[in-house]
Wavefront OBJ file of the C-alpha trace (Angstrom):
o trace
v -6.554 -82.292 8.799
v -4.508 -78.754 8.734
v -1.713 -79.185 6.415
v -0.796 -75.587 6.269
v -1.331 -72.143 8.228
v -1.442 -69.214 5.205
v -0.996 -65.793 6.728
v -1.378 -63.932 3.389
v 0.188 -62.972 -0.102
v 3.983 -61.939 -0.085
v 4.902 -57.796 -1.257
v 7.387 -55.953 -1.187
v 7.676 -52.639 1.385
v 10.800 -51.268 2.244
v 13.327 -53.144 0.541
v 12.367 -56.122 1.991
v 9.924 -59.094 1.757
v 6.337 -59.596 4.009
v 2.937 -61.024 3.584
v 0.660 -59.420 2.384
v -3.259 -59.606 1.356
v -5.898 -61.933 2.573
v -4.484 -65.332 2.566
v -6.185 -68.113 4.687
v -5.574 -66.422 8.195
v -7.901 -63.782 7.014
v -5.045 -60.824 7.641
v -4.403 -58.400 5.335
v -0.774 -57.467 6.268
v -0.086 -54.474 3.655
v -3.311 -52.862 5.017
v -1.997 -53.185 8.784
v 1.216 -52.025 7.753
v 0.164 -49.301 6.095
v -2.721 -48.694 8.755
v 0.255 -48.319 11.623
v 2.257 -46.159 9.749
v -0.089 -44.108 8.443
v -1.237 -43.835 11.899
v 2.403 -42.884 13.274
v 2.902 -40.111 10.608
v -0.328 -38.160 11.799
v 1.584 -35.439 13.433
v 4.106 -34.900 10.575
v 0.601 -34.659 7.922
v -0.588 -32.317 10.834
v 2.689 -29.935 10.473
v 2.241 -30.058 6.434
v -1.437 -28.676 6.377
v 0.634 -25.681 8.773
v 3.123 -25.225 6.248
v 0.482 -25.399 3.595
v -1.260 -22.513 5.519
v 1.845 -20.564 6.019
v 2.551 -20.904 2.282
v -1.142 -19.475 1.463
v -0.414 -16.002 4.135
v 2.782 -15.753 2.118
v 1.238 -16.050 -1.018
v -1.301 -13.075 0.479
v 1.318 -11.140 2.487
v 2.981 -10.741 -0.941
v 0.100 -9.649 -2.615
v -0.718 -7.488 0.460
v 2.934 -6.093 -0.564
v 2.254 -5.039 -4.332
v -0.836 -3.807 -3.116
v 0.400 -1.136 -0.582
v 3.657 -0.656 -2.585
v 1.676 1.166 -5.340
v -0.540 3.021 -2.928
v 2.991 4.199 -1.629
v 3.760 5.089 -4.938
v 0.692 7.098 -5.441
v 0.931 8.878 -2.076
v 5.101 9.709 -2.759
v 4.195 12.137 -5.258
v 1.633 13.781 -3.431
v 3.870 14.333 0.131
v 6.454 16.874 -0.705
v 9.596 14.114 -0.375
v 12.064 15.795 1.390
v 15.577 17.040 0.046
v 15.982 18.884 -2.704
v 16.326 18.628 -6.687
v 12.755 16.732 -6.602
v 10.235 18.979 -8.111
v 9.809 15.982 -10.444
v 8.363 13.610 -7.957
v 5.849 15.798 -6.820
v 2.208 16.862 -8.794
v 2.267 19.609 -6.961
v 5.035 20.757 -8.440
v 4.170 20.024 -12.349
v 3.221 23.163 -14.364
v 1.371 24.576 -16.908
v 2.116 27.697 -19.370
v -0.871 29.619 -20.550
v 0.016 32.086 -23.256
v -2.379 35.511 -24.474
v -1.647 38.052 -26.961
v -2.678 41.884 -26.465
v -3.625 41.669 -30.429
v -5.479 39.389 -32.241
v -3.152 37.496 -33.311
v -2.617 34.341 -31.239
v 0.537 34.509 -28.088
v 1.309 30.671 -29.671
v 2.009 32.509 -33.148
v 5.123 33.833 -31.812
v 6.427 31.601 -29.186
v 5.986 28.277 -27.540
v 6.629 28.092 -23.465
v 7.203 24.981 -21.355
v 7.708 24.826 -17.477
v 9.903 22.179 -15.319
v 8.096 21.238 -12.237
v 9.080 23.369 -9.458
v 9.189 26.933 -11.651
v 7.923 29.954 -9.918
v 3.678 30.469 -9.997
v 4.601 33.695 -12.097
v 3.726 36.031 -15.013
v 5.558 37.377 -18.009
v 5.479 39.518 -21.043
v 7.692 38.570 -24.230
v 7.391 41.897 -26.346
v 9.376 43.486 -29.610
v 10.226 39.998 -30.935
v 12.689 41.714 -33.819
v 14.742 39.009 -35.089
v 14.405 35.018 -34.511
v 17.704 33.425 -34.886
v 18.491 32.135 -38.227
v 21.148 30.353 -39.555
v 23.405 31.523 -42.108
v 23.241 29.334 -45.645
v 24.663 29.251 -48.851
v 24.760 27.676 -52.126
v 26.753 26.972 -55.294
v 25.762 27.949 -58.816
v 24.426 24.700 -61.037
v 26.573 22.415 -61.168
v 25.752 20.216 -64.445
v 25.967 16.243 -64.001
v 23.741 13.757 -64.920
v 23.379 12.277 -60.927
v 24.838 13.291 -57.531
v 26.989 10.292 -58.158
v 28.702 11.373 -61.232
v 31.965 13.045 -61.484
v 32.151 16.508 -59.776
v 35.643 17.261 -59.254
v 38.111 17.516 -61.520
v 42.279 18.464 -62.438
v 41.071 20.664 -65.354
v 37.459 21.752 -63.961
v 34.309 22.934 -66.238
v 32.374 25.945 -64.722
v 30.556 24.970 -61.359
v 32.981 21.826 -61.328
v 35.418 21.518 -57.941
v 39.219 21.107 -58.981
v 41.121 18.255 -57.000
v 42.940 20.014 -54.327
v 43.275 20.888 -50.642
v 41.558 23.484 -48.886
v 41.193 24.884 -45.571
v 37.769 25.079 -44.136
v 36.815 27.212 -40.716
v 40.364 25.911 -40.135
v 39.515 22.096 -40.897
v 41.826 20.967 -44.575
v 38.887 19.220 -47.105
v 40.931 17.160 -49.683
v 39.092 16.440 -52.814
v 40.263 14.167 -55.634
v 39.911 13.736 -59.173
v 36.879 11.455 -59.904
v 34.828 12.289 -56.900
v 30.890 12.349 -57.267
v 29.123 14.877 -55.579
v 27.846 12.923 -52.851
v 31.524 12.256 -52.094
v 32.428 15.694 -51.929
v 28.976 16.601 -49.789
v 30.236 13.499 -47.283
v 34.156 15.258 -46.900
v 31.937 18.344 -45.700
v 29.928 16.630 -43.304
v 32.601 14.965 -42.306
v 33.694 17.663 -39.972
v 30.796 19.324 -39.359
v 31.144 19.285 -35.869
v 34.399 21.013 -36.257
v 34.061 23.591 -38.600
v 30.174 23.915 -37.621
v 28.964 23.711 -41.934
v 26.563 21.083 -43.070
v 25.975 20.347 -46.982
v 23.356 18.887 -48.728
v 22.795 18.136 -52.148
v 19.987 19.969 -54.048
v 18.434 18.842 -57.532
v 17.638 22.201 -59.058
v 15.962 19.881 -62.189
v 17.146 17.488 -64.281
v 21.080 16.956 -64.711
v 21.213 20.221 -62.617
v 22.169 20.221 -58.527
v 23.282 22.529 -56.137
v 25.686 22.261 -53.088
v 24.050 24.406 -50.044
v 25.652 24.707 -47.179
v 23.830 25.792 -43.456
v 25.278 26.987 -40.549
v 24.708 23.720 -37.906
v 23.773 26.236 -35.372
v 21.576 30.050 -35.613
v 22.931 33.159 -34.582
v 25.451 35.503 -35.462
v 28.734 33.675 -33.372
v 27.864 30.422 -36.176
v 28.035 32.897 -39.327
v 30.290 31.792 -42.103
v 30.791 33.030 -45.451
v 32.572 31.252 -48.441
v 33.402 34.450 -50.286
v 35.592 35.599 -47.638
v 38.842 34.256 -48.792
v 41.029 35.808 -46.303
v 43.344 33.547 -43.961
v 41.460 34.653 -40.899
v 38.126 34.129 -42.922
v 35.771 31.246 -43.524
v 37.984 29.466 -46.510
v 41.728 29.446 -47.450
v 41.876 28.022 -50.574
v 45.269 28.201 -51.968
v 44.728 25.196 -54.359
v 42.075 26.634 -55.938
v 39.482 24.080 -55.552
v 36.294 26.815 -55.303
v 38.175 28.467 -58.945
v 35.410 27.572 -60.778
v 32.398 27.456 -58.538
v 30.216 30.357 -57.612
v 28.990 30.818 -54.022
v 25.859 33.129 -53.189
v 23.992 33.811 -50.538
v 20.815 32.092 -49.844
v 19.866 33.264 -45.675
v 21.878 36.034 -43.465
v 22.904 34.671 -39.862
v 20.687 36.622 -37.338
v 20.413 36.578 -33.861
v 16.927 36.325 -31.727
v 15.837 39.965 -30.110
v 13.025 40.374 -28.147
v 11.632 41.960 -25.078
v 11.607 39.910 -21.802
v 9.497 41.604 -18.614
v 10.512 44.901 -20.506
v 14.384 43.986 -20.709
v 16.194 43.481 -23.993
v 17.474 40.336 -24.948
v 19.681 38.379 -27.447
v 20.702 35.226 -27.655
v 22.456 32.760 -30.569
v 19.168 30.526 -31.061
v 15.374 30.301 -30.909
v 15.016 28.311 -28.130
v 15.921 30.354 -24.361
v 16.074 28.417 -21.180
v 18.696 30.783 -18.770
v 15.707 33.190 -18.790
v 14.395 31.810 -15.432
v 14.594 28.655 -13.820
v 12.548 26.198 -14.861
v 11.411 28.279 -17.671
v 11.964 27.281 -21.542
v 10.806 29.670 -24.429
v 10.946 29.120 -28.481
v 10.507 32.135 -30.584
v 8.395 31.012 -33.475
v 8.625 34.475 -35.701
v 9.053 37.816 -35.292
v 6.584 40.659 -34.753
v 7.143 42.254 -37.956
v 3.135 42.248 -38.289
v 1.846 43.374 -35.302
v 4.705 45.014 -33.907
v 2.731 46.573 -30.717
v 2.401 43.099 -29.401
v 2.694 41.670 -26.011
v 1.978 37.992 -25.218
v 1.935 37.363 -21.686
v 2.857 34.416 -20.297
v 1.436 32.865 -17.115
v 2.652 29.526 -15.148
v 0.312 28.008 -13.139
v 0.295 24.820 -11.548
v -0.726 21.859 -13.411
v -4.494 21.089 -12.154
v -4.853 18.199 -14.254
v -1.939 16.475 -12.825
v -2.858 17.077 -9.478
v -6.629 15.591 -9.903
v -5.267 13.041 -11.507
v -2.847 11.944 -8.678
v -4.913 12.290 -6.657
v -7.738 10.073 -8.138
v -5.369 7.245 -8.480
v -4.292 7.768 -5.038
v -8.143 7.083 -4.310
v -8.008 4.378 -6.699
v -5.301 2.297 -5.202
v -6.475 2.583 -1.375
v -10.179 1.096 -2.467
v -7.852 -1.666 -4.251
v -6.253 -2.541 -0.982
v -9.415 -2.203 1.166
v -11.127 -4.676 -1.033
v -8.139 -7.265 -0.326
v -8.279 -6.512 3.376
v -11.892 -7.128 3.253
v -11.351 -10.142 1.219
v -9.376 -11.410 4.268
v -11.984 -11.511 6.691
v -14.917 -12.410 4.303
v -17.257 -15.034 6.395
v -18.853 -17.884 4.680
v -22.526 -18.775 5.040
v -21.786 -20.962 8.331
v -20.425 -17.555 9.922
v -16.516 -19.786 9.666
v -13.927 -17.915 7.599
v -13.785 -18.370 3.770
v -10.910 -20.217 2.716
v -9.251 -17.700 0.774
v -9.503 -15.327 4.084
v -6.205 -16.743 4.867
v -5.097 -13.079 6.855
v -7.864 -12.943 8.790
v -5.808 -13.047 12.463
v -2.776 -10.770 10.533
v -1.603 -8.088 12.634
v 0.110 -6.616 10.348
v -3.097 -6.143 7.813
v -5.488 -5.243 10.724
v -3.099 -2.145 12.139
v -2.024 -1.024 8.673
v -5.670 -0.669 7.746
v -6.574 0.606 10.934
v -3.605 3.372 10.886
v -4.798 4.525 7.227
v -8.016 4.681 8.186
v -7.219 6.855 11.097
v -5.552 8.929 9.116
v -8.086 9.172 6.045
v -10.677 10.533 8.388
v -8.570 13.270 10.753
v -8.174 16.920 10.163
v -4.781 18.153 9.150
v -3.770 20.975 11.811
v -2.074 24.272 11.998
v -3.545 24.857 8.107
v -5.844 27.490 10.002
v -9.370 27.930 11.030
v -10.829 28.939 7.519
v -8.667 27.056 4.997
v -10.067 23.300 3.857
v -7.812 20.955 6.525
v -9.380 17.662 5.786
v -10.598 15.141 2.893
v -14.231 16.448 2.663
v -13.810 19.912 2.164
v -12.427 19.283 -1.153
v -15.039 16.335 -2.414
v -13.597 13.148 -1.258
v -15.652 11.333 1.141
v -16.114 7.702 2.433
v -19.155 4.989 0.973
v -19.412 1.594 1.926
v -19.609 -0.774 -0.791
v -22.127 -3.729 -0.591
v -21.343 -7.151 -1.832
v -21.171 -8.631 -5.230
v -20.569 -11.375 -7.243
v -16.790 -11.075 -6.978
v -16.239 -9.042 -3.301
v -17.687 -8.992 -0.213
v -19.388 -5.726 1.166
v -16.853 -3.424 1.648
v -16.786 -0.567 4.230
v -15.719 3.201 3.806
v -14.040 2.852 0.360
v -13.090 6.567 -0.767
v -15.605 8.330 -3.115
v -14.198 11.125 -5.031
v -16.385 14.060 -6.429
v -14.704 14.928 -9.303
v -16.773 18.442 -9.652
v -15.628 19.529 -6.624
v -12.445 18.656 -6.087
v -11.987 20.008 -9.790
v -13.238 23.242 -8.066
v -11.063 22.935 -5.094
v -7.950 22.919 -6.749
v -9.241 25.820 -9.029
v -10.156 27.976 -6.088
v -7.234 26.955 -4.157
v -4.610 24.855 -5.268
v -2.122 25.308 -2.467
v -4.782 24.808 -0.031
v -5.435 20.791 -1.596
v -1.598 20.835 -1.861
v -1.131 21.106 2.072
v -4.104 18.526 2.696
v -2.123 16.036 1.413
v 2.215 17.484 1.819
v 4.185 17.884 4.290
v 4.527 21.677 3.965
v 7.183 23.392 5.516
v 8.051 26.950 5.770
v 10.717 29.213 7.559
v 12.393 32.144 7.300
v 16.097 30.693 7.558
v 17.225 29.591 4.346
v 20.088 27.986 5.753
v 17.390 25.716 7.108
v 15.688 22.660 5.637
v 13.971 18.961 6.402
v 15.631 15.827 6.052
v 13.219 13.651 7.009
v 10.346 12.984 9.189
v 7.948 10.209 10.398
v 4.265 10.776 11.925
v 5.408 11.348 15.572
v 5.840 15.159 15.062
v 2.835 16.967 17.540
v 3.536 20.682 17.126
v 2.895 22.892 14.122
v 4.590 26.052 15.197
v 7.807 26.488 17.350
v 10.746 28.565 17.169
v 14.474 27.371 16.705
v 17.389 28.925 18.293
v 20.560 27.599 17.206
v 23.988 28.415 18.986
v 26.800 26.206 17.243
v 29.248 28.473 19.555
v 27.697 27.337 23.088
v 26.645 23.790 21.591
v 23.114 24.988 22.303
v 20.126 23.513 19.702
v 16.780 24.463 21.304
v 13.409 24.937 20.029
v 10.764 26.809 21.565
v 6.446 25.967 20.960
v 3.314 26.921 22.835
v 0.789 23.647 22.442
v -2.194 26.279 24.482
v -0.368 25.514 27.891
v 2.574 28.736 27.808
v 5.769 28.445 25.940
v 8.217 25.580 26.239
v 11.824 24.867 25.498
v 13.151 21.977 24.664
v 16.269 20.449 23.811
v 17.232 18.925 20.355
v 19.854 16.101 19.506
v 22.627 17.599 16.922
v 24.841 15.875 14.969
v 28.137 17.896 13.429
v 28.224 18.068 9.152
v 31.696 17.327 8.259
v 33.384 18.376 4.560
v 34.548 14.469 3.454
v 38.095 15.561 2.299
v 38.691 18.832 4.808
v 37.042 17.485 7.988
v 35.559 20.776 8.613
v 32.384 21.402 10.182
v 29.711 22.654 7.137
v 26.763 22.328 9.430
v 24.687 20.241 11.914
v 21.791 17.694 11.452
v 19.143 18.903 14.344
v 16.746 16.007 15.692
v 13.509 16.153 17.448
v 14.438 13.914 20.350
v 12.269 10.914 21.417
v 9.272 11.521 23.399
v 9.031 15.572 22.694
v 6.774 17.030 20.590
v 9.277 16.829 17.712
v 10.152 13.559 17.484
v 10.725 11.972 13.784
v 11.419 15.312 12.665
v 15.296 15.847 11.773
v 16.189 19.425 9.834
v 19.586 20.104 7.945
v 21.161 23.701 8.731
v 23.873 24.366 6.154
v 25.641 26.957 8.272
v 27.901 27.002 11.438
v 26.903 30.617 12.112
v 24.414 31.318 14.899
v 20.867 32.125 13.818
v 17.375 31.502 14.648
v 14.421 29.923 12.935
v 10.386 30.707 12.759
v 9.041 27.202 11.696
v 5.880 26.669 10.349
v 5.490 22.503 9.537
v 2.214 21.080 8.761
v 1.739 17.128 7.855
v -0.601 16.140 5.275
v -2.379 13.082 4.604
v -0.042 11.639 2.254
v 2.759 11.936 4.053
v 1.477 10.248 6.741
v 0.382 7.384 4.840
v 3.382 6.725 3.546
v 5.641 6.651 6.380
v 2.979 4.127 7.559
v 3.854 2.027 4.080
v 7.696 3.171 5.034
v 7.421 1.279 8.216
v 5.471 -1.691 6.689
v 7.137 -1.898 3.610
v 10.771 -1.228 4.167
v 13.236 -3.940 2.507
v 14.736 -6.593 5.747
v 13.623 -4.170 8.378
v 9.634 -3.715 7.629
v 7.322 -5.319 9.787
v 5.951 -7.382 6.475
v 9.709 -8.400 5.603
v 9.675 -9.442 9.414
v 6.559 -11.431 9.291
v 7.331 -13.119 5.943
v 10.858 -14.106 7.194
v 8.695 -15.209 10.828
v 6.816 -17.234 8.367
v 9.677 -18.680 6.329
v 11.814 -19.770 9.413
v 8.680 -21.410 11.357
v 8.274 -23.684 7.578
v 12.160 -24.353 7.685
v 11.320 -25.761 11.830
v 8.434 -27.147 10.874
v 9.851 -29.049 7.638
v 12.448 -30.142 10.432
v 9.995 -31.580 12.889
v 8.199 -33.618 9.815
v 11.915 -35.022 8.656
v 12.191 -36.116 11.850
v 8.560 -37.666 12.491
v 8.923 -39.643 8.553
v 12.617 -40.545 10.005
v 10.807 -42.250 13.248
v 7.701 -43.458 10.900
v 10.238 -45.248 8.799
v 12.322 -46.814 11.613
v 9.201 -48.104 12.890
v 8.269 -49.592 9.221
v 11.455 -50.987 9.009
v 10.704 -52.702 12.665
v 7.102 -54.139 11.716
v 9.030 -55.340 8.508
v 11.114 -57.078 10.547
v 8.661 -59.074 13.270
v 6.015 -59.694 9.757
v 9.596 -61.620 8.782
v 9.851 -63.598 11.726
v 6.865 -64.427 11.976
v 6.697 -65.436 8.316
v 9.934 -67.768 8.913
v 7.848 -68.842 12.284
v 4.936 -69.707 9.866
v 7.343 -71.384 7.335
v 8.923 -73.720 10.126
v 5.126 -74.667 11.411
v 3.789 -75.715 8.005
v 6.709 -77.458 7.337
v 6.702 -79.395 10.827
v 3.025 -80.124 9.612
v 3.589 -81.242 6.551
v 6.181 -83.907 8.138
v 3.380 -84.703 10.438
v 1.495 -84.975 7.127
v 3.429 -87.348 5.424
v 4.059 -89.758 8.430
v 0.382 -90.133 8.772
v -0.165 -90.818 5.368
v 2.227 -93.554 5.590
v 0.738 -95.177 8.683
v -2.494 -95.153 6.925
v -0.984 -96.587 3.433
v -1.984 -92.649 1.470
v 0.695 -92.435 -1.153
v 1.873 -88.884 -2.169
l 1 2 3 4 5 6 7 8 9 10 11 12 13 14 15 16 17 18 19 20 21 22 23 24 25 26 27 28 29 30 31 32 33 34 35 36 37 38 39 40 41 42 43 44 45 46 47 48 49 50 51 52 53 54 55 56 57 58 59 60 61 62 63 64 65 66 67 68 69 70 71 72 73 74 75 76 77 78 79 80 81 82 83 84 85 86 87 88 89 90 91 92 93 94 95 96 97 98 99 100 101 102 103 104 105 106 107 108 109 110 111 112 113 114 115 116 117 118 119 120 121 122 123 124 125 126 127 128 129 130 131 132 133 134 135 136 137 138 139 140 141 142 143 144 145 146 147 148 149 150 151 152 153 154 155 156 157 158 159 160 161 162 163 164 165 166 167 168 169 170 171 172 173 174 175 176 177 178 179 180 181 182 183 184 185 186 187 188 189 190 191 192 193 194 195 196 197 198 199 200 201 202 203 204 205 206 207 208 209 210 211 212 213 214 215 216 217 218 219 220 221 222 223 224 225 226 227 228 229 230 231 232 233 234 235 236 237 238 239 240 241 242 243 244 245 246 247 248 249 250 251 252 253 254 255 256 257 258 259 260 261 262 263 264 265 266 267 268 269 270 271 272 273 274 275 276 277 278 279 280 281 282 283 284 285 286 287 288 289 290 291 292 293 294 295 296 297 298 299 300 301 302 303 304 305 306 307 308 309 310 311 312 313 314 315 316 317 318 319 320 321 322 323 324 325 326 327 328 329 330 331 332 333 334 335 336 337 338 339 340 341 342 343 344 345 346 347 348 349 350 351 352 353 354 355 356 357 358 359 360 361 362 363 364 365 366 367 368 369 370 371 372 373 374 375 376 377 378 379 380 381 382 383 384 385 386 387 388 389 390 391 392 393 394 395 396 397 398 399 400 401 402 403 404 405 406 407 408 409 410 411 412 413 414 415 416 417 418 419 420 421 422 423 424 425 426 427 428 429 430 431 432 433 434 435 436 437 438 439 440 441 442 443 444 445 446 447 448 449 450 451 452 453 454 455 456 457 458 459 460 461 462 463 464 465 466 467 468 469 470 471 472 473 474 475 476 477 478 479 480 481 482 483 484 485 486 487 488 489 490 491 492 493 494 495 496 497 498 499 500 501 502 503 504 505 506 507 508 509 510 511 512 513 514 515 516 517 518 519 520 521 522 523 524 525 526 527 528 529 530 531 532 533 534 535 536 537 538 539 540 541 542 543 544 545 546 547 548 549 550 551 552 553 554 555 556 557 558 559 560 561 562 563 564 565 566 567 568 569 570 571 572 573 574 575 576 577 578 579 580 581 582 583 584 585 586 587 588 589 590 591 592 593 594 595 596 597 598 599 600 601 602 603 604
């Protein structure tokens, strides 16, 4: 006798109660619903896997961006950035000053020199330092007070004390009040020292004995003063007799710096002189009275240490990027890419590394047959690094021979510079570089600049005979007056001057002979600019594409999940109806059982 049908236990799913678990029917309803909905959600899971992969790619590309950004910064200081006033951004413009003497006294005893980036590579002489700049110093006589905080101003002053009243010091009124301390007096002098050019300090001579010392705030005779000059045009005007009981004596005369620079007599008010030669600052330390025939030579040279360290820094950062790239194509023992090699199919990484590899192995054209023109000429070669516990095998890492690089820089710093920089020379001072790309194909050309007929042309010979091409041009106008002040000249696309933009800061007809060579640092920087430029660089575009792809994938996931939820609800409705049907059957069976029991005389 079947008295009841059991489908399974009941459970709550999606806000509805359904039967679940293994009941008398043997059907596990909960597992069945889960299996059916999970199967329906498989496409969403696959899309989520794609999002996870994209997230890993975005993270790896962000690391690539960081590493390449550091490399770009490293080559930026080696490339000779375009524009003016940027010597501090060029490693080859940094200078050192070497000082030597014609006598046994060291030149550095007499002076020190600093040279700013961009200073001319020259030699200068300093001689006949007859005087160094000094500030006037004067001091009061002894003031007999217990401490500097004791009273030093009185209406009826004793010898050495100040009298209460007002006096004028170099045009500034100072008022002293009876009962003020020596500290207070000094403070009032110093409060107006920017205007008077005189500062005050307290000297403790001995216990209970003080002096007030005065010093010009600047050296040189132009800053001279004299407290004993009481005329209306002098330092001190003292109608109240504030100094009537105070004596002031001279301690040091004011003096100008007097010397010869390259044989020319120079007089300055102070000992640090920065207006003799652009980029050069000389500080005099003492006169040459002990050795009057001494001549100090100052040689301004390229700072070879900064040059070498900048090259080595570039090499190290390039190698960091090479190791990163190698990890992105690393395979496991099974020959498949490792899970960490998420950029194994990245065209940006592959193309960028290929472009830089080609640049680094190239010869810089236009430098001359006997000049160094490639990295190996200055001790920079390429080596393979075998796999280690931390890194895969890496091909063509940069190897720097420190000795050869040092020698190359010492022998011809300018030649090393040209291997890395964009070098531009012209006989027309109105012409300068505004920008350039890696598309430039010629080193020597002549310009014919004829604003009067709106003609701007370049003539070059690449070995097949002279050829003349037109340049694009744009007027440069004064923003206030609208007057044309010059022209921007641009190489046309598809020509040998493509990517080169010049500024001609004149409106007169003229000509120019130009030599332009493009070193490896400039070319790598331009590659970096193309890849890393904010918003429009290829890397920014790729990252935005991954972001957009994730958005589309997530939209699809949301749609699938919504469909799965609808499907889940449909299953729940079906199982609910089944539940009701089973309940009805069970009720009928119970009624049948009751009737059967009644016929057979069976109670309850």
